[in-house]
Each structure stands twice: as structure tokens, then as C-alpha cells.
N, CA, C and O atoms as a MOPAC input file, in Angstrom:
PM7 MOZYME 1SCF
protein

 N    -30.12800 1     6.50200 1    26.14400 1
 C    -29.03600 1     7.33600 1    25.71400 1
 C    -27.70700 1     6.81700 1    26.27500 1
 O    -26.68400 1     6.86000 1    25.59100 1
 N    -27.72400 1     6.33200 1    27.50600 1
 C    -26.51800 1     5.80600 1    28.11600 1
 C    -26.06100 1     4.53900 1    27.40300 1
 O    -24.86200 1     4.27200 1    27.31300 1
 N    -27.00900 1     3.76300 1    26.90000 1
 C    -26.66500 1     2.53400 1    26.18800 1
 C    -25.88600 1     2.85100 1    24.91300 1
 O    -24.90800 1     2.17200 1    24.59800 1
 N    -26.31000 1     3.86800 1    24.18700 1
 C    -25.61800 1     4.27000 1    22.97200 1
 C    -24.19800 1     4.72000 1    23.30000 1
 O    -23.25700 1     4.40000 1    22.57400 1
 N    -24.04600 1     5.46500 1    24.40100 1
 C    -22.71600 1     5.91000 1    24.82100 1
 C    -21.80900 1     4.72700 1    25.11100 1
 O    -20.66800 1     4.70900 1    24.64900 1
 N    -22.28200 1     3.73700 1    25.86300 1
 C    -21.43500 1     2.61500 1    26.24100 1
 C    -21.11300 1     1.71200 1    25.04200 1
 O    -20.02000 1     1.15200 1    24.96000 1
 N    -22.04700 1     1.57800 1    24.13600 1
 C    -21.76600 1     0.81500 1    22.92100 1
 C    -20.68900 1     1.52900 1    22.09800 1
 O    -19.76500 1     0.89700 1    21.58600 1
 N    -20.82100 1     2.84900 1    21.97800 1
 C    -19.83600 1     3.63100 1    21.23500 1
 C    -18.46500 1     3.56600 1    21.90800 1
 O    -17.44900 1     3.39400 1    21.23600 1
 N    -18.43800 1     3.70300 1    23.22000 1
 C    -17.16800 1     3.64900 1    23.95000 1
 C    -16.52000 1     2.27800 1    23.80400 1
 O    -15.30300 1     2.18000 1    23.64900 1
 N    -17.32400 1     1.22600 1    23.85100 1
 C    -16.80000 1    -0.12400 1    23.68700 1
 C    -16.21000 1    -0.32200 1    22.29100 1
 O    -15.15200 1    -0.93400 1    22.14700 1
 N    -16.88800 1     0.19300 1    21.26300 1
 C    -16.37400 1     0.06800 1    19.90300 1
 C    -15.07400 1     0.84100 1    19.71400 1
 O    -14.16900 1     0.37000 1    19.02500 1
 N    -14.97300 1     2.01000 1    20.31200 1
 C    -13.73600 1     2.79000 1    20.21900 1
 C    -12.60300 1     2.06200 1    20.93300 1
 O    -11.49600 1     1.97600 1    20.40100 1
 N    -12.85800 1     1.54600 1    22.10800 1
 C    -11.83200 1     0.80000 1    22.83600 1
 C    -11.40500 1    -0.45400 1    22.07700 1
 O    -10.22500 1    -0.80500 1    22.05600 1
 N    -12.36500 1    -1.12000 1    21.45800 1
 C    -12.02400 1    -2.29800 1    20.66800 1
 C    -11.14400 1    -1.91400 1    19.48300 1
 O    -10.19900 1    -2.62900 1    19.14900 1
 N    -11.45500 1    -0.78600 1    18.85100 1
 C    -10.66600 1    -0.35900 1    17.69200 1
 C     -9.23300 1    -0.04200 1    18.08600 1
 O     -8.30900 1    -0.34600 1    17.33200 1
 N     -9.03200 1     0.55500 1    19.23600 1
 C     -7.69400 1     0.96400 1    19.65100 1
 C     -6.93700 1    -0.11300 1    20.42000 1
 O     -5.70800 1    -0.14300 1    20.36300 1
 N     -7.61900 1    -0.98600 1    21.12700 1
 C     -6.92500 1    -1.97600 1    21.95900 1
 C     -7.31800 1    -3.41100 1    21.61400 1
 O     -6.44900 1    -4.27700 1    21.50900 1
 N     -8.58100 1    -3.66800 1    21.44200 1
 C     -9.04700 1    -5.03700 1    21.23800 1
 C     -8.59600 1    -5.63900 1    19.92500 1
 O     -8.13400 1    -6.78000 1    19.89300 1
 N     -8.72000 1    -4.90300 1    18.85600 1
 C     -8.34300 1    -5.42600 1    17.54500 1
 C     -6.83700 1    -5.71100 1    17.44800 1
 O     -6.45700 1    -6.78100 1    16.97300 1
 N     -5.96800 1    -4.78600 1    17.88400 1
 C     -4.53500 1    -5.13900 1    17.86900 1
 C     -4.20900 1    -6.35300 1    18.73800 1
 O     -3.36100 1    -7.16400 1    18.36700 1
 N     -4.86600 1    -6.48700 1    19.87600 1
 C     -4.61600 1    -7.65400 1    20.73000 1
 C     -5.12200 1    -8.93200 1    20.05800 1
 O     -4.50400 1    -9.98900 1    20.18700 1
 N     -6.23900 1    -8.83700 1    19.34600 1
 C     -6.76100 1    -9.98400 1    18.61700 1
 C     -5.78800 1   -10.40400 1    17.51300 1
 O     -5.55100 1   -11.59600 1    17.32200 1
 N     -5.23700 1    -9.45600 1    16.80000 1
 C     -4.25900 1    -9.77100 1    15.76100 1
 C     -2.99100 1   -10.38400 1    16.34500 1
 O     -2.42200 1   -11.31200 1    15.76900 1
 N     -2.55300 1    -9.86800 1    17.48200 1
 C     -1.36600 1   -10.41100 1    18.12800 1
 C     -1.61200 1   -11.85800 1    18.56300 1
 O     -0.72700 1   -12.70300 1    18.43000 1
 N     -2.79800 1   -12.14500 1    19.07700 1
 C     -3.12200 1   -13.50700 1    19.47500 1
 C     -3.17800 1   -14.43000 1    18.26100 1
 O     -2.74000 1   -15.57800 1    18.33300 1
 N     -3.71000 1   -13.94000 1    17.16100 1
 C     -3.78700 1   -14.76000 1    15.95700 1
 C     -2.40100 1   -15.07300 1    15.38900 1
 O     -2.18500 1   -16.16200 1    14.85800 1
 N     -1.46700 1   -14.13500 1    15.49400 1
 C     -0.12600 1   -14.40700 1    14.98400 1
 C      0.58200 1   -15.46800 1    15.81200 1
 O      1.44900 1   -16.17200 1    15.29300 1
 N      0.23800 1   -15.59500 1    17.06700 1
 C      0.86100 1   -16.63400 1    17.89300 1
 C      0.28000 1   -18.01300 1    17.58500 1
 O      0.96800 1   -19.02600 1    17.71900 1
 N     -0.98000 1   -18.04800 1    17.17400 1
 C     -1.63400 1   -19.31900 1    16.87800 1
 C     -1.34700 1   -19.76900 1    15.45600 1
 O     -1.09400 1   -20.95000 1    15.21700 1
 N     -1.38300 1   -18.85400 1    14.52600 1
 C     -1.25500 1   -19.18300 1    13.10500 1
 C      0.00500 1   -18.53800 1    12.53700 1
 O      0.16800 1   -17.32000 1    12.60500 1
 N      0.88900 1   -19.34700 1    11.98200 1
 C      2.09500 1   -18.79100 1    11.38400 1
 C      2.03900 1   -18.98700 1     9.87800 1
 O      1.51000 1   -19.98800 1     9.39300 1
 N      2.58000 1   -18.04000 1     9.15000 1
 C      2.61400 1   -18.10400 1     7.69700 1
 C      4.06300 1   -17.94100 1     7.24000 1
 O      4.77000 1   -17.04200 1     7.69600 1
 N      4.48400 1   -18.79900 1     6.35400 1
 C      5.82600 1   -18.71300 1     5.81600 1
 C      5.88700 1   -17.57900 1     4.79100 1
 O      4.95300 1   -17.36400 1     4.01900 1
 N      6.99200 1   -16.87400 1     4.80600 1
 C      7.20900 1   -15.79700 1     3.85100 1
 C      8.20700 1   -16.29800 1     2.81900 1
 O      9.34200 1   -16.63600 1     3.15600 1
 N      7.78500 1   -16.34400 1     1.57500 1
 C      8.65300 1   -16.77200 1     0.48400 1
 C      9.22800 1   -15.52100 1    -0.16500 1
 O      8.50600 1   -14.73500 1    -0.78000 1
 N     10.53000 1   -15.34900 1    -0.02100 1
 C     11.17900 1   -14.16300 1    -0.58700 1
 C     11.76000 1   -14.49800 1    -1.94600 1
 O     12.34800 1   -15.56000 1    -2.15300 1
 N     11.58100 1   -13.57600 1    -2.85500 1
 C     12.17500 1   -13.71300 1    -4.17100 1
 C     12.41800 1   -12.32600 1    -4.73900 1
 O     11.87800 1   -11.33100 1    -4.25400 1
 N     13.21800 1   -12.28300 1    -5.74700 1
 C     13.53700 1   -11.00500 1    -6.37000 1
 C     12.29200 1   -10.47600 1    -7.09200 1
 O     11.63000 1   -11.20500 1    -7.83100 1
 N     11.99800 1    -9.22800 1    -6.86900 1
 C     10.81000 1    -8.61700 1    -7.44900 1
 C     11.23900 1    -7.66800 1    -8.56200 1
 O     12.11500 1    -6.82400 1    -8.37000 1
 N     10.62700 1    -7.81100 1    -9.70100 1
 C     10.85100 1    -6.89200 1   -10.81100 1
 C      9.55300 1    -6.11500 1   -11.01200 1
 O      8.61500 1    -6.62000 1   -11.62700 1
 N      9.49900 1    -4.90100 1   -10.50000 1
 C      8.24200 1    -4.16300 1   -10.59400 1
 C      7.98000 1    -3.66700 1   -12.00900 1
 O      8.90700 1    -3.38300 1   -12.76700 1
 N      6.72600 1    -3.57200 1   -12.34300 1
 C      6.33100 1    -2.98600 1   -13.60800 1
 C      6.27100 1    -1.47600 1   -13.42600 1
 O      5.83500 1    -0.97500 1   -12.39000 1
 N      6.71100 1    -0.77600 1   -14.43600 1
 C      6.77800 1     0.67800 1   -14.34900 1
 C      6.06100 1     1.27200 1   -15.55100 1
 O      6.15400 1     0.75200 1   -16.66300 1
 N      5.35200 1     2.35600 1   -15.32000 1
 C      4.69300 1     3.08300 1   -16.38700 1
 C      5.21800 1     4.50600 1   -16.39200 1
 O      5.24800 1     5.16600 1   -15.35300 1
 N      5.62200 1     4.97100 1   -17.53300 1
 C      6.05700 1     6.35300 1   -17.68700 1
 C      4.95800 1     7.12700 1   -18.40100 1
 O      4.39100 1     6.65700 1   -19.38700 1
 N      4.67400 1     8.28800 1   -17.90500 1
 C      3.73900 1     9.19000 1   -18.56200 1
 C      4.54900 1    10.40100 1   -18.99500 1
 O      5.07500 1    11.14200 1   -18.16400 1
 N      4.64200 1    10.58800 1   -20.27400 1
 C      5.40600 1    11.70600 1   -20.81600 1
 C      4.41200 1    12.71000 1   -21.38200 1
 O      3.70600 1    12.43000 1   -22.35200 1
 N      4.37100 1    13.85400 1   -20.77500 1
 C      3.47200 1    14.89400 1   -21.27000 1
 C      4.23400 1    15.75900 1   -22.26200 1
 O      5.35500 1    16.19600 1   -21.99900 1
 N      3.61200 1    15.99400 1   -23.39100 1
 C      4.28600 1    16.78100 1   -24.42900 1
 C      3.23700 1    17.57700 1   -25.19600 1
 O      2.17700 1    17.06900 1   -25.56200 1
 N      3.56300 1    18.80900 1   -25.41700 1
 C      2.71500 1    19.68300 1   -26.22300 1
 C      3.63300 1    20.45500 1   -27.16500 1
 O      4.46600 1    21.24400 1   -26.72000 1
 N      3.47800 1    20.22600 1   -28.45400 1
 C      4.33900 1    20.84200 1   -29.46700 1
 C      5.80900 1    20.49000 1   -29.23900 1
 O      6.67400 1    21.36300 1   -29.31000 1
 N      6.09400 1    19.21800 1   -28.96500 1
 C      7.45900 1    18.75500 1   -28.68900 1
 C      7.88500 1    17.67200 1   -29.67400 1
 O      8.56700 1    16.72300 1   -29.28800 1
 N      7.50000 1    17.79900 1   -30.92000 1
 C      7.81900 1    16.77100 1   -31.90700 1
 C      9.32100 1    16.57500 1   -32.05900 1
 O      9.77000 1    15.44500 1   -32.25100 1
 N     10.10000 1    17.62800 1   -31.98000 1
 C     11.55100 1    17.51600 1   -32.17300 1
 C     12.22300 1    16.82100 1   -30.99800 1
 O     13.16800 1    16.05900 1   -31.20000 1
 N     11.77000 1    17.05900 1   -29.80400 1
 C     12.43200 1    16.50500 1   -28.61100 1
 C     11.89800 1    15.13200 1   -28.20000 1
 O     12.53300 1    14.44500 1   -27.40000 1
 N     10.76800 1    14.72800 1   -28.71900 1
 C     10.13600 1    13.49000 1   -28.27100 1
 C     10.97400 1    12.24000 1   -28.53800 1
 O     11.08400 1    11.41100 1   -27.63500 1
 N     11.57500 1    12.04800 1   -29.72000 1
 C     12.41800 1    10.83900 1   -29.90500 1
 C     13.58800 1    10.78300 1   -28.92200 1
 O     13.90600 1     9.71300 1   -28.40300 1
 N     14.22300 1    11.90900 1   -28.66500 1
 C     15.32500 1    11.95200 1   -27.70000 1
 C     14.83500 1    11.60000 1   -26.29700 1
 O     15.49800 1    10.86400 1   -25.56700 1
 N     13.69200 1    12.12100 1   -25.93600 1
 C     13.11100 1    11.83000 1   -24.61200 1
 C     12.75000 1    10.36100 1   -24.47800 1
 O     12.98400 1     9.76700 1   -23.42600 1
 N     12.18800 1     9.76500 1   -25.51300 1
 C     11.83100 1     8.34800 1   -25.46900 1
 C     13.07200 1     7.47900 1   -25.32500 1
 O     13.07300 1     6.54000 1   -24.52800 1
 N     14.12000 1     7.76900 1   -26.07200 1
 C     15.35100 1     6.99700 1   -25.95100 1
 C     15.97300 1     7.15600 1   -24.57500 1
 O     16.46700 1     6.18400 1   -24.00400 1
 N     15.95700 1     8.35400 1   -24.04300 1
 C     16.48000 1     8.60500 1   -22.70100 1
 C     15.68000 1     7.82100 1   -21.66200 1
 O     16.25700 1     7.22800 1   -20.75100 1
 N     14.36500 1     7.81700 1   -21.79700 1
 C     13.51100 1     7.10600 1   -20.83500 1
 C     13.73600 1     5.60800 1   -20.91600 1
 O     13.83000 1     4.94800 1   -19.88100 1
 N     13.82500 1     5.05700 1   -22.11100 1
 C     14.02100 1     3.61100 1   -22.25200 1
 C     15.40600 1     3.15900 1   -21.82800 1
 O     15.59200 1     1.98100 1   -21.52200 1
 N     16.37200 1     4.04500 1   -21.79900 1
 C     17.72900 1     3.68900 1   -21.39600 1
 C     17.91000 1     3.64500 1   -19.87800 1
 O     18.95400 1     3.20500 1   -19.39700 1
 N     16.91900 1     4.08900 1   -19.12600 1
 C     17.04800 1     4.10300 1   -17.66000 1
 C     16.94000 1     2.70900 1   -17.09400 1
 O     16.24700 1     1.85300 1   -17.64300 1
 N     17.63100 1     2.48600 1   -15.99000 1
 C     17.56900 1     1.19700 1   -15.27800 1
 C     16.42400 1     1.21000 1   -14.29900 1
 O     16.19800 1     0.22300 1   -13.60000 1

């Protein structure tokens, strides 16, 4: 029973302290260049409409006119 406790305690300590320290050590050894560029995200609009036939063309034009 004590073995299970110590294994569990070790895993918890590794999760909170060991893993971040491992990542910090890896960043000092291995560097990665960051290539920055302008990002144009894709956007999806979901327009919910029920019995809105008259307003739908106006809503679509308004939505497509947004930046």
C-alpha cells in the first residue's frame, strides 16, 4: 500500500514540478525559429432564421459587408 502512495506522490510531483523543468531544459537545448506572417483567419457565420424570408437578404448583405 505504501508503494502505491509513493508512486502516486512521485507522479503528482512530476506533473507539477518535473514536467515544467523538463520543458525548460529542452528549450535551452533546442531552439526553434518563429516565422511571423500576416494571418487571415477563416470565418464562418451561422445565421439562424425562422420565418425571416423578408429580412434574410438584408442580413446576408450586412454580414458580407463586415470586415
